[in-house]
C-alpha positions in Angstrom: 18.3 -12.1 -20.7 17.1 -14.2 -17.8 13.9 -15.3 -19.4 15.7 -16.5 -22.6 17.9 -18.7 -20.3 14.9 -20.5 -18.7 15.0 -18.3 -15.6 11.3 -17.4 -15.6 11.0 -16.2 -12.0 13.1 -13.0 -11.6 13.3 -10.6 -8.7 16.1 -8.0 -9.2 16.9 -4.6 -7.7 19.7 -2.0 -7.9 20.6 1.4 -6.6 22.3 4.2 -8.5 22.1 7.7 -9.7 19.7 9.3 -12.1 20.3 12.7 -13.8 17.7 15.4 -13.9 18.1 18.5 -16.1 16.5 21.4 -14.3 16.0 24.9 -15.7 17.3 26.8 -12.6 19.9 24.4 -11.1 21.3 22.7 -14.2 22.0 18.9 -14.2 21.2 17.3 -10.8 22.1 13.8 -9.5 19.6 11.9 -7.4 20.1 8.5 -5.7 17.4 6.0 -6.7 16.5 2.3 -6.0 14.6 0.3 -8.6 13.4 -3.3 -8.8 11.7 -5.6 -11.2 9.7 -8.8 -10.7 8.3 -11.4 -13.1 7.4 -15.1 -13.1 5.6 -17.1 -10.4 4.6 -15.8 -6.9 6.0 -18.9 -5.2 8.4 -21.7 -6.2 6.6 -24.6 -8.0 5.3 -27.3 -5.7 2.7 -30.1 -5.6 0.5 -28.6 -2.9 -0.4 -25.3 -4.5 -1.4 -24.1 -8.0 1.2 -22.0 -9.7 0.2 -18.3 -9.8 2.0 -15.5 -11.6 3.0 -12.4 -9.7 0.6 -9.4 -9.9 0.5 -5.7 -9.1 -0.2 -6.3 -5.5 2.9 -8.5 -5.0 5.2 -5.8 -6.0 3.1 -3.2 -4.1 3.6 -5.4 -1.0 7.4 -5.5 -1.6 7.5 -1.7 -1.9 5.4 -1.3 1.3 7.8 -3.5 3.2 10.7 -1.4 2.0 9.0 1.8 3.0 8.2 0.4 6.4 11.9 -0.2 7.1 13.0 3.4 6.4 14.2 5.3 9.4 16.0 8.6 10.1 19.2 8.8 12.0 18.0 11.4 14.5 14.8 9.6 15.4 12.5 12.6 14.8 9.0 11.7 13.7 7.5 13.0 10.5 4.9 15.7 11.0 2.3 14.5 10.6 3.2 10.8 10.3 3.5 11.2 6.6 1.4 8.3 5.3 2.7 6.5 2.3 0.0 6.7 -0.4 -0.4 5.0 -3.7 -2.5 6.9 -6.3 -3.3 6.0 -9.9 -1.2 7.7 -12.5 0.2 7.2 -16.0 3.7 6.8 -17.4 4.7 6.1 -21.0 6.6 2.9 -20.1 3.9 1.5 -17.9 0.5 -0.1 -18.3 -2.1 2.7 -18.2 -4.4 0.8 -15.9 -1.8 -0.7 -13.6 0.4 2.2 -12.6 0.6 4.1 -9.2 2.5 7.1 -8.0 3.9 6.8 -4.5 3.7 9.7 -2.1 5.0 10.2 1.5 2.8 12.9 2.7 2.5 15.3 -0.2 6.0 14.5 -1.6 6.3 12.3 -4.6 8.9 9.5 -3.9 8.4 7.1 -6.8 6.2 4.9 -8.9 5.4 1.3 -9.6 3.4 -0.6 -12.2 3.2 -3.2 -15.0 5.4 -2.7 -18.0 3.4 -1.4 -20.9 2.2 -4.2 -23.3 3.9 -2.5 -26.3 7.2 -2.4 -24.5 6.8 -6.0 -23.5 6.4 -6.9 -27.2 9.3 -4.7 -28.3 11.7 -6.2 -25.7 10.4 -9.7 -26.3 9.6 -10.2 -22.6 7.3 -12.9 -21.1 4.5 -11.1 -19.2 3.6 -10.1 -16.6 6.5 -7.9 -15.7 6.3 -5.3 -12.9 8.7 -2.7 -11.7 9.2 0.1 -9.2 11.5 3.1 -8.8 11.9 5.1 -5.6 13.9 8.1 -4.5 16.3 7.1 -1.7 16.5 10.4 0.2 12.8 10.5 1.4 13.2 6.9 2.7 15.8 8.2 5.2 13.4 10.6 6.9 11.0 8.2 8.8 11.2 7.8 12.5 13.4 5.0 14.0 11.1 2.1 15.0 10.8 1.7 18.8 10.2 -1.5 20.7 6.7 -1.9 22.2 5.9 -4.7 24.7 3.4 -7.3 23.5 0.1 -7.0 25.4 -0.8 -9.7 27.9 -4.5 -9.2 27.2 -6.5 -10.8 24.4 -7.4 -8.9 21.3 -10.9 -8.5 20.0 -11.9 -8.4 16.3 -14.8 -6.7 14.7 -15.6 -6.7 10.9 -17.3 -3.7 9.4 -18.6 -3.2 5.9 -19.4 0.3 4.7 -20.9 1.6 1.4 -19.1 4.5 -0.2 -19.1 6.3 -3.5 -17.2 4.5 -6.3 -14.8 7.5 -6.3 -13.7 6.9 -2.8 -10.5 4.8 -2.7 -9.7 2.2 -0.1 -6.6 4.2 0.8 -8.8 7.2 1.7 -10.9 5.0 3.9 -7.9 3.5 5.7 -6.3 6.9 6.1 -9.4 8.2 7.7 -9.4 5.3 10.1 -5.8 5.9 10.9 -6.2 9.6 11.6 -9.1 9.0 14.0 -8.1 5.7 15.6 -8.1 5.6 19.4 -5.3 3.8 21.3 -7.2 0.6 21.7 -7.7 0.2 17.9 -4.2 -0.9 16.9 -4.7 -2.7 13.6 -7.1 -2.6 10.6 -7.1 -4.3 7.2 -9.2 -4.1 4.1 -10.3 -7.6 3.2 -13.1 -7.3 0.7 -14.3 -4.9 -2.1 -17.8 -5.6 -3.6 -19.9 -4.1 -6.3 -23.0 -5.8 -7.6 -26.4 -7.1 -6.3 -27.6 -5.2 -3.3 -25.2 -2.2 -3.9 -26.5 0.8 -5.8 -24.9 1.8 -9.1 -22.0 4.1 -8.6 -21.3 2.8 -5.1 -19.2 0.0 -3.6 -18.8 -1.9 -0.4 -15.5 -1.9 1.5 -15.1 -4.5 4.3 -12.5 -3.8 7.0 -11.2 -6.1 9.8 -10.6 -4.1 13.0 -8.4 -5.4 15.8 -8.8 -3.9 19.3 -6.5 -4.5 22.2 -5.4 -2.7 25.4 -2.1 -3.1 27.2 -3.3 -2.6 30.8 -6.7 -4.4 30.9 -9.2 -6.6 29.2 -11.5 -4.7 26.9 -15.3 -4.9 27.2 -17.8 -5.2 24.4 -19.2 -1.8 25.4 -15.8 -0.1 24.9 -15.4 -1.6 21.5 -19.0 -0.9 20.4 -18.5 2.8 21.4 -15.4 3.1 19.3 -17.3 1.5 16.3 -20.1 4.0 16.6 -17.6 6.9 16.8 -15.6 5.5 13.8 -18.7 5.1 11.7 -19.7 8.7 12.5 -16.3 9.9 11.4 -16.4 7.9 8.1 -19.9 9.3 7.4 -18.8 12.9 8.0 -15.6 12.7 6.0 -16.4 10.2 3.3 -20.1 9.9 3.2 -19.8 6.2 4.2 -22.9 4.3 5.4 -22.9 1.0 7.3 -23.8 -1.8 4.9 -27.0 -3.5 5.9 
């Protein structure tokens, strides 16, 4: 409807009930939230080339939504149930661009690109991406608490490790999160590489690590010690090797 009226960039969401027919409890109602995006990533302008939205744009939107969820009693999830995105399939979605979303071991939704056959049938202008989430699990995260900004400077270290092609970036980041000491407060994957210099069946994952303390300046020795410990943990759990 919007595309046929020259509204090429669309970002819509809605909440409502879905109905599930279960063998033991009959027809159940469940509150859901769903969204769809298509068109350009940013408004058209002279200073930047127009780029269409992609899978990672809607994934970022979903991650932002998940980060806002909080419980009314303030009790933390045990463990802090990491939100995970794992490859999956769905008849209405693209077989290579679909992810199931889990909070801990609980399935809470999915996102992906609309299947090319469905795009043709509905006469849509691709790409079109959508997500669907159960609302109830989003109300079970801890209430965010204020933390004072550190007065001391941060230190960044970049680290590239070589892992099996079967190891996902999410597994690597989760492993870092589970073993991170207090002074390691942020980390971000910024590069994935396969090709010259990397053995067949392996890949290089590069992570930016941010270190900062709230009571003192960190020393290079402290940071280097954490890096050695972190590499040891990644090697033991994921078979990772420091890229040389």
